[in-house]
VEXZAZA-324368 format. One record per residue (C-alpha): residue in one letter; x, y, z. Coordinates in steps of 0.1 Angstrom, whole numbers, plus 5000, padded with zeros to 4 digits. Example, Ala and Ser with C-alpha at 12.3 -4.5 7.8 and 13.67 -1.06 7.14 Angstrom:
<nodes>
a512349555078/s513749895071/
</nodes>
This chain:
<nodes>
m826982549252/d828682599218/i828682329190/n832182199199/h831282119234/k828081949222/l830181749198/q832681649225/a829681499246/f828381289215/n827880929225/s827780719194/k827480389215/v823580439213/f823780339177/h823079979171/a822579759140/y819179859131/d818180149155/i819480399180/r818680289217/g819980349253/r818980449287/y817280779290/p818481029299/e821880859308/d822880749274/l820280899250/d820481259267/p818981569250/n822381669236/n822681339218/v819181359206/e819781699191/l823081589174/i821481279159/v818581479146/r820881739131/g822881459116/f819781289102/i818581619086/k822081659069/f821981299056/l818581369040/d819781649021/k821081438993/f817481328987/p815081548966/g811981708979/k810881929008/n812181839043/v808781699056/i809581489086/l806981279105/v807581219142/g805680969164/g806280789197/d805280489218/v803780499254/r806780539274/w806980819299/s810080949282/s808780939248/p806981289250/e810081439265/i812181309236/s809581409210/k809681769223/e813581779218/v813281599183/t810581839170/k812182149184/t815582059167/l813781969134/v811882309134/a815182489142/c816782329112/g813882459089/a811982119086/e808282089081/v807281869110/w804181649112/d803681519147/l801681199148/g801581159186/l801080829200/s801580559174/t802680199168/t805780149145/p803579989118/q801080279120/f804080519117/t805380319086/f801980329071/s801780709077/l805180759060/a804080579030/k800780769027/s802281109034/k805281069010/a807281249036/k811081279031/g811681099064/g810681009099/i811680959135/m809780719156/i810480729193/t810580399209/a812780129226/s810479829214/h810679549240/n813379699261/p812679779298/v811080119307/e814280289315/y815380269277/n814180469248/g815380509212/l814880639177/k813980449146/l814980659117/f813380649082/e814380769048/g810980789031/f809280479045/r812580289044/a813880189078/m817480289084/s820280049097/e823880039100/d823979939062/v821480219053/g822480539068/l823180499105/k826980479101/e826780779078/i824980979104/i827680899130/r830181019105/i828281349098/v828081419135/n831681339142/s832681569113/g830881849128/k829081919094/i825581879109/a822582069099/e822582429110/d819582649122/s817482759092/a814282959088/g810982829077/g810482529100/f807182469116/l805182209135/t801682069128/k799581779140/k798781499115/d796581199119/y796480899096/r794780679123/s791280629106/e793180529072/y795280289091/v792280129108/d790580099075/f793679949059/i793979679085/a790279599086/s790079569049/n792779289051/a790579089076/r788378859056/f786878589078/k784578299070/r783678279106/k784578489136/p787278299158/k787178339195/v790478509205/v792478689231/f794479019225/d797079139250/a798079499241/a800479499271/g799679859278/g801479949247/s800580169216/v798379879201/g795979949229/a795080289213/i794080149179/l792979789185/p789479859197/d788680069167/i789879789144/l787779509162/k784779739160/k785379779123/i785579409117/n782879329142/l785079089161/e784279029198/s787378949217/d788778939252/c791279229253/l793879269280/f795879589290/l794379829266/e794980119288/k798280309283/d800980189307/s803780449305/y805780269331/l805179919316/k804079769348/n801479519335/h804079259325/l807579239311/p807579429277/n809079149257/p806278919246/l808778629241/s809078629280/k807278329295/e806278569323/a804678819298/q802678529283/i800878439316/p797878669314/a797078579279/r797478209285/e795178219316/k792578409296/i792578169267/l792177869291/e789478059311/t787478139280/g788077859256/a789678099230/e791177959198/a794278179200/g796078459216/f798178749203/i800578939225/f801979259212/d805179449221/v805279809233/d805479959198/g803279709181/d805679569155/r805979229171/v803378969179/v803878639198/v801078379189/l799478139215/n797577839206/e794277709220/m796177569250/g797877889257/e801177759244/e803577979223/v803577899186/r807277949175/s807478239150/d808978039122/a805977789124/v803778089122/l805578199091/w805377849077/l801577859083/l801178199066/a803478099037/s801577759032/r798277939029/i799078259012/a802178208990/k801778048956/r804377858935/g807178098925/d806678338953/t809578428977/v809478409014/v812278559036/f813278409069/d815978479095/l818778219097/r817578089131/s814477929116/s814077559115/r815277359084/a811777239081/l810677589069/r812977589039/e812377229030/d808577259030/l808777579010/e810877418985/e808477128982/l805577378974/g807777538948/i808077858968/k811478038969/s813178119001/e815878369012/k817778399043/s818378729062/r820378869090/v818378909122/g816879249124/r813879419110/t815779669088/f817879389073/m814679169067/n813079479051/t815879509027/v815879149015/m812179179011/r812679468988/e815679308969/h813778988961/k810279138958/a809278888984/l805678818995/l806278739031/g809078749057/g809378659093/e811678649123/l811878429154/s811378739174/g807778789161/h808279029133/f806378939101/f806679129069/f804279159040/r804779289005/d801179439008/f802479629038/f805179819021/n807579529026/s807579609062/d806279459095/s802879489112/a801879289142/l798179359136/f798279279099/a799878939107/a797178869135/m794478939109/k795978699084/i796478429109/l792778469120/e791678439083/i793478099083/l791777989115/s788378109102/e788777889071/s789777579091/k788077329112/k791377239128/k792777389159/l795877599157/s798077329173/a796977089147/l797577329119/v801277359127/k801877009141/t803676879110/f806277159111/f807777059144/r809476759133/y813176859143/a814376939178/h814877319180/s816477499210/g814977839206/e817178129214/i819478079245/n821378379257/f824778409273/k826778689290/a830278669279/k833578859277/g835678829246/k832778739222/d834978739190/q837378509207/i834578269216/l833278259180/k836778179168/k837077899192/l833677759181/e834777789144/e837977589152/k836077319171/y833377269145/g835677339114/a834277009097/g830877169092/e829777409065/r830277769077/n828378079070/y828978439082/l825778609072/d825078699109/g827578579135/l828778219129/t826377949114/v827777579112/d825777329093/f826176949095/s823976679079/n821976609110/w822276929131/w823377299129/f823877599150/n824177979149/i825678189175/r825778579171/p826378889192/s823079059200/n822379369180/t820679549210/e822179389241/d825679289254/i825278929251/l825678619228/r822678449213/l822678079204/v820277859184/f820777499174/e818577229159/a819076849154/e817176589134/n816176409166/r815976439204/k818976199208/t821276409187/f819776729202/g820676619237/e824276529228/k824776869210/e823177049238/k825476909263/e828576959241/l827777319229/l826677449263/g829477289281/f832077419256/l830677769259/t830577739297/d834277639297/l835077949276/g833478179304/a830078219289/e827378239316/r823778129306/v821178409314/
</nodes>
């Protein structure tokens, strides 16, 4: 097939706000992968240095297949390709930073079902998004001015595994060794977690360490209540103090307390900030977080910055404000000491440090944070999403509006945010009120209004 036929078959719909993702091989087919890689190499031409590109992938059955296409295309374009093999996304970020490579391609669809896969692209160790490079790659491919074949490319194996283990272990300083449960979910964390636990001499109950290429152990999204059942049962069985559930590529973690209950991620960020941050430090949070987070940070003299939802957007705000910490409701936690990026294992070690220094249980440590009634994220399938947002804007015109990510409307005693998903064809709603009475009123009002507009809760 000549290049014109390849370009005609290019599917830009796999590009999302902060990564490239779709069903494999229906949407993200070999032709699409090749064109994206060639567009990526052309994009990197404007940056100095040799074309050293790192490639890694998660445990999915399709990741090795996509990796072969990626590496083959990179070598054909003259790149020096360093293959990391199976990797978590944070491990991949660490390797990029240590290698000083020009860029990288991590093959993963994160928490999506097994029929999906995707590409996370990096310039240096900076994750790319629609604001940083992805739109330009679409433009490059559509223009036909993609990287052509070039001599000199080759493929070699690289391994930063031991350095990554040492790095995570060196950031785990315990006054005592808490009793915890880890659920690797059959994902990439399972390949590295045992070495870290051995290094820090922490005996723990570990679930699903074996690689599960078809994601059969439980749902791959750790926020799913169903996915939390095995870790919850193990906590209750063993009397563990906490549990940590990782997603497939190891960049997200959901924390469970000693009763096996999920600790909402803005409360986890609050706990980290209240113990680690100092007056004058900056903490970044996504706009779905409770008002309690911002209020408590201000009281401690800690600056706070809002971010759009999405790890690459959070990463950008972290860099811009030289922030110490950052966190999203989805379970991404960012650290200046981890290249302003996210690492679920790094976060878990910091939470365990806090537990080891306290005589209180985890539920007690975060109890004061939960003073407002918060909905968590509620999802809706809906046609005409832009029209729905416009109708909501009209109905709640008396509130203070913000358009950082979707529509946020603030009132003195409650607020809501509604935004189109960056990865799925749905609307996501979060709202919070100062007490349960107001919460119940606004829940009935908001959900009823959305239903009348044709939105269907999922």
